[in-house]
N, C-alpha and C positions, 0 to 999 in steps of 0.2 A: 604482079597486084602495087610495084612501086609507079605502073603508067598511071593506075586509077586512084589513088593518094595523090598525085600533078593533076589531075584532072577534076580531083574533086573540088581542090585549093586553087586550082585558076581563077584567076582578078577575086581572089580575098580577100574583102573590105571589112575593117570593125572600125563605127565610128568613121566614116568617111576614109580611115587611113589604107592604102594599099600596105598590105602584106603580105611578103615573099616565100615563101619556100623549098626546100633546098635536100636532097638527099644526105642524111647523115651531117655534111660542113656545111654552113652559108658563107660564102667567099663575097657578099653583098656590104654596102654601109652602111646600110637604113637601120634606125634605133630600135624596129618591132620583127621580127623574120620568127619564121616554123623550120622545125630541121624536121626529119621522118627521118623510122629505119623499125626493118622488121625485127622482130625480138625474139620469136621462137614459131615455131610450125610442127602440130603435133598430130597424128594420126587421131582422128575423130569415130569412122566409120570403116568395117572392112569387110569382104564375103569374097570365100573363093582364092583364102591366099592374098589377098590386097589390097590396098590399104584403096577406101573409093574417094573418103573427105575426111580434108582435113580442118583443124583451125589452125591459122594466121594470125598472130600480135602481131602491133607497132604498135610504137612509141611516137608519137607527136608531139615535138618542144618546144616549148612560146617562151621567146627570148623578148625581153621591151626594157626601155630603160624608165616607163615609167608602170602602169598599175595592167594587170594580166587579168585580172578578174573577165570582165568581159569578153576578153578573147578566150580564152575556156571556156567561157559561154558557149561561143558560134564555133567555137570548134568540136564541143560536142554533138551541137545540134546540127550541124554538117554532117558531122559521122553515122548520128542516127540514120540521118534523111537518105542515106546513102547505102544502110545497112548493115553498121558497125554498131557493136554492145561496148559501150563506157564498162571500164574493167575496170578503172583502177586509177588514183593520180600520186605521183608522188608529193614530200612535203617540198613548202615553201624554199627554194633557196634563194641564195642572190650568189651572181660570181665576180669575188672581189677584181681580179686582174682586167677582167672588159666594164663592168662596172652595171653589167646587165641584169636584172630580174629573169629568173629560169625557171618554170612550172613544166611536169612533164604530164602527160596524160594517155592512159592507157587504153588498148580499141583490138575488140577482136571480132571475126568474121569466120564463118564456115566456108570451105571451099573445095570444087571435085577439082582432083589428081587426077589428072589424066596419061 
């Protein structure tokens, strides 16, 4: 699923600003970026004593020195287009050590288990 997230957000822009994405930790120098991580993967459908489908959940974290509202709107839009269901947002946060505003959106998607 990480490959899917990377593909979804390849060349992601909001208000003409390129917004990079990284798995768990961003090492670049951009003033606006996203991180993502899987937070749960639970059985959703089983048959013949085997799990056939699961529901996986991912957090998409927005970090910015400015307003995150347009970014959040576009993250939700692109995830929905790609078959993900939005299930909630974190409270508004501010990281004092880095001076970034921070918001987390959580999404889930059913997937086949092979």
